[in-house]
N, C-alpha and C positions, 0 to 999 in steps of 0.2 A: 504494500499500500504506499502511495506517495503522499506527501504533505504539500499542498498547493502553495502555501506561503514560502516554504523552503525552495520549491521549484522556481517560483517567481524571483526570489532573492538570488538564486544562482544564475538565472538568466540575466538579471540586472547586472550582476558582477561581470558576466561575459560581455554585455553591451558596453560596459565601462572600461574594458581593457585598454583600448587605444587612448580615450580621453585621460585615463589615469596615467598612462605613460607620458602624455603631453604635459599634464599637470605636474608630475614629479620633476620634469626637466625645468619647469618654470619656478616651482616652489616645492622643494623636497619635503619640508615639514608638513605642508597642507596635503600633499600627496600621500605621505605616510599616514596622516591622520584619517584621511578618507579610506585608505586601504584597510586600516585597523577597524574602523567603524563598519565597513562592509563585511569584513570577515566576522566580526563579532555578531552582526545581525544574523548571518547564515548559521554560524555555529551554535548560537544561543537558541535560535528557532529549532534546530535539530535536537538540541538537548531538552528543550521544553517539550517537544513532541513525545518524548519517552518518559517524561515525569508525570506525577500525579499530584492532585491537591494544590495547596498554596504554592509549593515549589514551582509547579507548572505555570501558574498565573504570574508569579514573579519573573520567571524566565521570559515569558511572552512580553511582559512589560519592558523588560530589559532590552529584548530584541527590537521592540518598537522604538525605544530610546536610541538605539544604534541606527535604526533606519532614519529617524529624524535627524540625527547627527550627520549622516551621509547626505541627506537632502540639504542641510545647511552648509556643508562643506562644498557642495556643488554650487550653491548660491554665492558663497564667498568667492569661489573660483571665478564665477561670472562677474562679480563685483570688481575684482581685481583685473579683469580683462584676460584671464588665462584661458577660460573656456566660455562657450556661448550656450546659454540655457536653451536656445532654439535647437542646437545640435544634441541636447541632452533630454529631449522631450520623452523619448521611450523609456530611458532608465528612470527618470523622475516619475513617470506613470507607474513603473514597477514598484518603486519605493512607496508611492501612494497606495498601491494595492496591498503591499505587505502591511502598511499601517492600518488599513481598513480591516484586514483579516485579524490582525492582533487585537484591534479594538473589540471586534466581535467576540474573540476568545477570552477577553479579560473583563467584559461587562455584561 
């Protein structure tokens, strides 16, 4: 059985491979921050999927926080002129979908 939120998170990471490389060349720290938040989102979703009770809810909320951090990092990269939000439409939609799923799972 697959977990839709994790599948979406992984596809979003795939979509961000090239933009992340470009960002890391312009701002290594922001690129690393984005890489860490994307990894955390996916790994925490996977962990939460196999947990039960309050642990599960906590992990899904943590994954949502990492998804939001990733979205913010992309907006910061746009604000600095490193990346264009227009080119990031699909990955941003993916992050929004992860956030919607985690919202439903925690409320």
